[in-house]
N, C-alpha and C positions, 0 to 999 in steps of 0.2 A: 505492499497501499500504501500509496504517494500522503508524504502532504506541503503543502503552500503556506509560508503567510505573506502579507502584504502589508505597509499605510502606504495608506489612501491621508495628503491633507493640502484646505481646503481654506482662504482665506477668504471670503466672500467683502464684496465690495456693502453690501447691503442688511441689518442689521437680521434678515429673514430674505431666504431665498432657494427656489425651489433646484434644483441642479441633477439633472439626467448623467446619471454614470454609467450609464450601462456601452459604452465604449470603453472605461476603464475596464471595465469588470469583465469585457471579454480579450480585453485585451490580461489580462491579468491569465484569465481561465486560461488562455494559448500559452504562457510561461511556464502555469504553471506541471506543463506535460497531460493531466488528468481526463481520461475517456472519458469513463463512469464514476460519478460518487456523490459526492453534496459538497455543496458551496456559502461560509460563512460568511455574509458582508452584519458590519455594527459600527451603529455612530461610536467612537470612544468617548464622548462627553455629552453631558445627563442637559444638556439642552438642543439641540441637536439630535436626528434622526437618518433612520435606512429606513427604508418602504414600499412599494410592489401595486406599480400604476398603471392608467392608460400618461405619454406626455403626449398632451393635449390642453392647450393653452387659456381654452375657458373652465373645461374642470380645476389648473392648479389658479385660476384667480379667484371658483368659487372657495379648494380651502381657503385664502389668504379670510375672506369672508365667512365661512364657517365654523373658523378657530379665532379671530378677533370674538366675537361674538358669542367663542365659550369659554376664552382666556381674552378679554385685552390688554392690551400692553397698557391701557390708564384708565383711570388715574391709574399711578404707579403706589397712592396712598391704602387701594383698595387688599393688602397683600399686607401680607403677617412676616413673609419670608426675606420680602423688599424692606435695604438695610444695611449691606453691607453694595449690592447689589440692588440694578431695576429690575433682574430678568425673572423671576416670579411666572410671568410666564408664559418667559420658553422650557418654565419646565413639565412644567403643563403639557402646553402643547405635543413636546417632548412624549408625554409620556400617551399622546391620544396618536398617536401618528405612531407611536412605540421602537426602538432603538434598532429593530437587528429584523432581514432579510436572509432567507434561508432558499434555497436553490436545488431540490436536481440534477444534477451532467450526465449529459445523454450524448452516444455518440458526441467528444469535443464537445460538444453547445450547449446554454444551459436552455431548460425544460420547462419554459414557457410556453401557453398560452397566451391566446389572439393578442395583440396592444399590451402585454404584458413589457414594463420599464425597470429599472433598480434607481430609485431616487437617493440624495441626499439632503434632506429640509435640514436646511439653518433653523434654527427661531435666535440667538442675539448675537448673533457672528460680528462682521468688522475684526474678529480675529481664527489666527491659526486653531481651520483646530486637526482631527486625523479618523479615517474613517477603517478600522483593522477587514480584512480583504481572507480567506481561512479557509483553506481547498483540500477534502482530502477526498481520497481516491487511487481506483488502477487507470 
């Protein structure tokens, strides 16, 4: 069995961004040499997310609106966590969107359903953060 590990780094220009990282994950899979197995991709920060969905601009806009309704950034005073940093909403957004994605690898490819892509969701950006890619299999 093979094992592969790589960290991807992101430094977003905005506080919140959704980035399609599927091309980077495909490169990791090619580097790994694994043709049958599992891929784990997870955000290594508690204010960021990795999730699978469609790469469609309207959906991404809907996420922004929906997440702001569920965990609005402001006023900062509404959160007891906000003291040292004003990012309580980012912690909650991450909890909603999830920490990781696990994808089957079949015949050397990510075994996706129609339209599925892997995204990095940043909810407290403008600083360097990382994502772990772990691939195991044959």
